[in-house]
N, C-alpha and C positions, 0 to 999 in steps of 0.2 A: 504494499499498499503505500510505503513510503516514495521508493523509485516512482508509482505512479502518479504520485503527489509533484516529484520535482517534474516529471515529463509533461503533466499537464501546466508548468507554472512557465514551460519556457513561449517563446514566440514563435516556436518551429511546427508549423499545420502539421505535418507527418508525425510528429511525436505526441500531441494532442490528441489526433484522429486513435493514434495507437492507444493513449490512456484510454479513451472511452470506450473504444471497443471491448479493451481489457479486462473493463469494470461489468461492461454487458457480458461476457463470458464466464466472469467470474462467480455473477448473480443467478446461475444456472439450478442450484442445489439451495433449497429451501432454508436449510439449517445455516448454509453458507450467508444466504441473502441478509441476516440481522448483520453480520457484521460488515459486510460493503453499506448496506443501507446508516451502520453509524457511520462510516468513515467517507463512503464515498459519496454520500449524497452532496456533500457542500462542495466538494471538485468537480462532479457535473451539475452544481448551480453556477459556478463559476465559467466553464467552459461552456454553457448555455448563452452567457453574455458576449460569447465572441462574436467578430461583427463578419467571420467566417461561414455562410450558410450549411457547408459540410461538417463543421464541427459543431454548429446548433444541434442540426437533426440528428447526428450521433448523440450527443448529450441527453438531446431528449428523450430518446430510445431508451439510452442507461436509467434514464429518471422513471420512465414509462413501466420497464423490467424491475424495477426495484418497486414501484407504488403497486403493483398486481402479484408481490410475493404471496398472498395470501390465498391463491387462486379463489374457486368460486364462493368460500368459505363468507358469507355476509359481516359476518359476527369481527373478521380482520380487517385492519383498515392500517397500513403500516402508514399512511402519510394523513395529514390533517382531512375534515371532512371537506369534498371538494374539491381537492388538490387531482383526481385523477380525472375529474371531470374538465378542468383547466388544461390538463396533458393533454387530453382528447381534441381539447379544441385547438391546441399549438400544433400537433398533428393533422388536423383538418385542414388548416390553412396551408400548411406543406403539399396535402393533398390536391385539394380545390386549384392551386395556383398555375396557371395555363403556362409563367413565366418560368416556373422552375423545372430542372430536368427531371428525367427519370428515375434517375438515381434517388435526387431527392425525396423522391414518391414512395419510391419502393421503400427508402426507411423511413416515412410517416407510415407508411401503412407494416410495417414491423412494428413500430412502438404500438399502433390499434392492436395489431394481433396480441398484445399483454394486458390494453388496457380494458380487451372488451370481454375478458374474465368475471369484469362486474358489472353486474345488472344494469347498472343505471347508465352507463357507456353504451352500453347495444342499443338502451330506449333511443338515446338521444343521437345517435348515431343511426337509425333505421329509420329516424323520424329525418333525416338528413339527405332529402333525395340528388344532390350537387358531389356529396363526399361517394356516397354508396354508386354512382353511374361514374367517379374517378377511380373510383376503387375498380368496378368493374373492366372498364374501360382500360386501366394497367394490365390486367388480366388478359384479353383478349390480344393485347400485344403478345403474348405469348413468353415477355422475357422471364426466362428462367428462374434470373436473380430475388425476382418479385415474387413466383409463386409461394414459398414457404409462409410469408407473411401474408398475403394473401385470404391463400385456402385458410390459415390457422386464425384469421378472423374471421370468415362464412361459417366456419365447424363452431366458435364460439358464440355468433349472432343467433346460430339455429340450436344450439347447446347440443350438438352432435358428440361433445365430448364423452370420454370413457370417466363412467361413474360408478361408484360403489354400492352395489347393493345395500340398504339398511336395513336392517335385521333388528324388529322393534327389540328382545330379551339382549341385544349385544347395546342398544341404545341404555335400555335402562341399568344395564352393568356398567356403562362408560360414566354413566351418570354417578352411580353409586362409589365408582374409584374415583369421583372427581378430575374424568377425563376432560378434555376439551372436545364437545361434539361442534360439527361444522351445522353453519346455518343455511338455507338457502333461503335464497334473496325471493320478498312476492312477485317482483317483476320477473322471475324465470319459472313462473307457473304456464303452464301447458297454452293456457289462452293464449299468454302473451308469447309465446316460442311461436304458436300457429300464425299469428300477424307476420313477426317478424321473417317468416318463410316464405309467406304469401306475398309480402313486397319487395323481397329478393328476386321470385319467379317474377314476378310483372316487372322487375327493371332490367332480366334479360341473364341472369345468373347462369343457367343451363347452358348455353353459347359459351359461357365465358368459362366454365368447369370443362367443357369438352375441350376446347383450346387448350386448357390446362393440362389435360390426362395425358400430353402428349410426352408429360416427363418421364426420365426413366428412373424415378426414385422410387420405389414401392411403399415409404412412409407417405411422401406425399400425393402417393394413389389412392390409399388407405383413408386418407382426409378427405380427399374429393369423394371418395365412394359414401361416407358419413355424409358428406353435406345431400347428397343424392337421393340417401335412402332415409335424411331427416324431410325432403321434398314429398317421397313417394310415399311418405306417411299421409299425408296431405291425401284425400281423395280425390281434390279436383284438380289438384296440381301433374296429376300424373301422365294425362295426354299430351300437357306441353312438355314433359320430359323427354315422353318419344316422340313427339311434333320436331322437337330442336336438335334431335339427333343424340339423346342420352342412354339409349339403350343398346345403342352401336358402342360403346365406351365403357359401361357397364357390363357387357358381355363378357370382354378381356380381362378385366377387372377382377370377374367373378372367378375368374380360371389359374391366375396368374397373381401372385402378390404375398402381402403379410397375410398371416392366415385370419386375423381382424377383418383386413381389408376383405378379403373374399368374401368373409361374412355378410360384410355389410355391404357390398355389391350383389351378391346374392338374394340378400330380405328385401333390399330397394328392386330388383328385378322381379321377386314374387309377388310384390305389393302391386308394383304393374301388371303382371300377370291376373290380378284377381280384378281389374278391370278390365283391361287389354288383353291381347293373342299373340304377343311376340312369341319367335321360337329358342327359348331360353330354357329346356328342359335340365341341360346337364348342370348348370348351376342351381336348378331349384331341386333339382334332386340332393346335389352336397349339402342341401340344409336338413335331409332327413338324417340326421347324423346325431348320437349321443350329445357330444361336445356341445348343440347348439342348446340355445334356448327354446325351451315349450312356445315361445309365442313365435321363433324362426321358424320351428316345426308346423306349425298350425297354419302361419300365411304361406308357407309353401303349399302345402297339400290344399289349401283354399286354391292355390293359383294352378296348382295341377287339376283340380278338381274340374276347373274354368276350361284349361287347355285339352284336358279330355273329353270334352263334349264338342270342340270344336270340327276334328276330322279325325279320318281311319290314317291316315300318313303320321300324324300327332300321335296318335295310340302309338302307331307300330314304333315311333320313335322312343316313347318312353320304354316300352318294350325291350327294343334294344340296348336300351342305357342302362337294363338291369334296374329299374323302376318298380316294376311289380313286387319283386319280394320287399324291395324298400316300404314300400305304400303299408303292403301288407302286414309287415312289422307293428305298425301303428294302430291296427287294428284290434291288436291285441293286447292295449295298453291300457292300464286301470284308469288314467286321463281321459274323462269323458268327452271334453272335447277333440280331443287327438283322436280318439277312437273312431268318433262322429265322422270328423273329417278325412279317415281316413277310408272308410265304407262307404264314405259319398265320391270319393274318387274310382274307388273298384266300380260303385254302379254306373259310371261310366265308361270304364275300360272293357267290360264286360261284353259292350256293344260291339268290339272288336272280336272274330272269330278266331283269330289267335289268343287272346286272351281268356276265350272259353275252353280251349284246348287244353290250358295248365289245369283247368278245375277236373279235366277228364283223366287226370294223371294221378299216380299213387301217391295220394296228399289226404287229406283233413280240408279241403278247401270248403265245398258244397257246404260240409258236414256242420262247420264252424259258423258261415253266413245261415242255416238253420238254428244254430243256438242264438246268433245274436238277434234273429227276428223277435224271439220273446224276451228283450233286455228289458231292462228299467226305465232306457234314454229311450221316447219314442220315435225321435228324428234317424237316430243311430239301426233303429227297428225297422223303419221304413225304407232307409237305403239298403238294407240287407236285403228287407223282402224283395225289393227293385229289382238289386241284382239278381237275387235268386230266381225272380220271375225272368229275369233275363237270357240267365244261364240253363235252366230246366227249358225254356222254348226252344233251345238251340241245340240242347245233348241230352240223347235219351240215355250215356253214360251217367251223366249228372243227375238224372231223374232217379237211375239206380238210385247214387248214392246217398240220394236224401233220406233214404229208408236205412242207411248205414247209422244215421242220428240215433242216439237212445231218446232223443227229444221231440223227433220230429211231427208226435200226432199232438202233444202239448203246443208247439210254436203254430201250427194249422190251426187249431185252435183258437188260439191267441190272434189269429190273425183275421179269422173270420168273424170274431167276435169283436172286432177291435173298433168300435165308432168313426173311425177315422175311414171316409170314403176311398182315400189313397190306397191305406193298410189292405182294406177287403178287395180290390181290385187286384 
């Protein structure tokens, strides 16, 4: 720190730049940030008074990074109240000023990438159309040095960053042990997030993300996938994502990259597939994995259900990608929604003669449909009955297999006596 202090005190622009960038790099670790804050803030404030814009903007980014060291925890404020908003305003001035070169604007966005962990800054920025447009325009240039700052800011605005699952029992334990418990800001509630996503979509963020996806960095691709996934969570925006080329870049990102990136891209495609019908079979099937969350499994099954109803070529593709066994495994799930969704996919799949043949082999597939017909969940029963009706209409072997089930009579009684006309049918 003493060396940095000396370098910052010189009149040499290069040494001052190095001093700024050194503080920015050193503040990456949260535990180190406290020391840097106590000693580095005065250096950065002094350098921010420089007449040289290249020094001022770096000092500004350093202050932004130190000011955001509390992350998304609304209870931690390293600087005085209102300081982060003032820093954001300073970044904005650099960003929207056409007289500033691209490098200045790139540094300004990097400053915002730290500050937008603060929900107050997010709300202020999303209302600032000029700043949002300037940022998206910077992204559209494809300047790789600006990619990280732009994409991280977008991730923060749509709350697509990694969050730890809050387990109530652990919260109680933390309170008892007097551990610090992070607080979520009220401006990070889902309705505020949805509004921010919508604003970005209307300003053309999809086309900017498509341009940025040309990056070679798997980590940046993961961040891009996170923003796309947040957009696809909003039902009304899925068509826009497809229209502006989103699915074309999501497909390769769902198949290669970081594990989290592939999962995010696949979930985005699953959400699109629930509404629209792109050829996204393999990435969707990759979400039918024990490492994925139940929500990811469920959305993938819903999407596959829609796709399986489109055409025989799509059903054959699911079969070719060994999707039937993956889908089938969720029919045995105790989780009611997953079992129901998987059974509904199977109802659409059995309209394919190739899938019906699978029910004729040495297996218990037909017997299991008979059991599911009389299950507790009505919707699962209805889907199973529909599948059984199609299979038995197309296969005498499957008809014989029905009677191999010990519960066939109970199941048929259940169907005939059911008040639901679809079940009776």
